[in-house]
C-alpha positions, 0 to 999 in steps of 0.5 A: 084926593079922597077915593070912592071909599072915604066919600062913602064913608062921609056920607053914611056918617053925616045921614047917620049923626044928623039922624036922616032915617026913612022920610026925614029926608036931606039934600045936603049930603055932599056938602062936608066934601072939598069943593072940587070933589062935590061934582067929580065922578067919584062922588057920583059913583059912591052915591050910585052905589049907596042907592044901589045898596039900598042904603041910602034912598032918593026922593024928588022934593022942590026939583032937588033930590034928598036923600034919606037912609034905608031903615030897612039895612039899619043894622048893616048901616050902623055896623058900618057907621060904628066901624069908620066913625072912630077913625073920623073922630 
């Protein structure tokens, strides 16, 4: 089972690869997770922490919350991405 840190890694890697920065949003940030994790406490905590750290920005669109990466945190996010994306290839 994936822990909270692994879930955060997957979310950030997905958003960076999809180039979801600033005004480019997606609601599908948990789509690649196993079905048992999609509504789990660990997933909700991971998303809350990414929001608190201001790495992802929530945007309410069409009754769903869409997310994008914070362009003001680009250096931190890309360092994290570079460190962890090599392990997932």
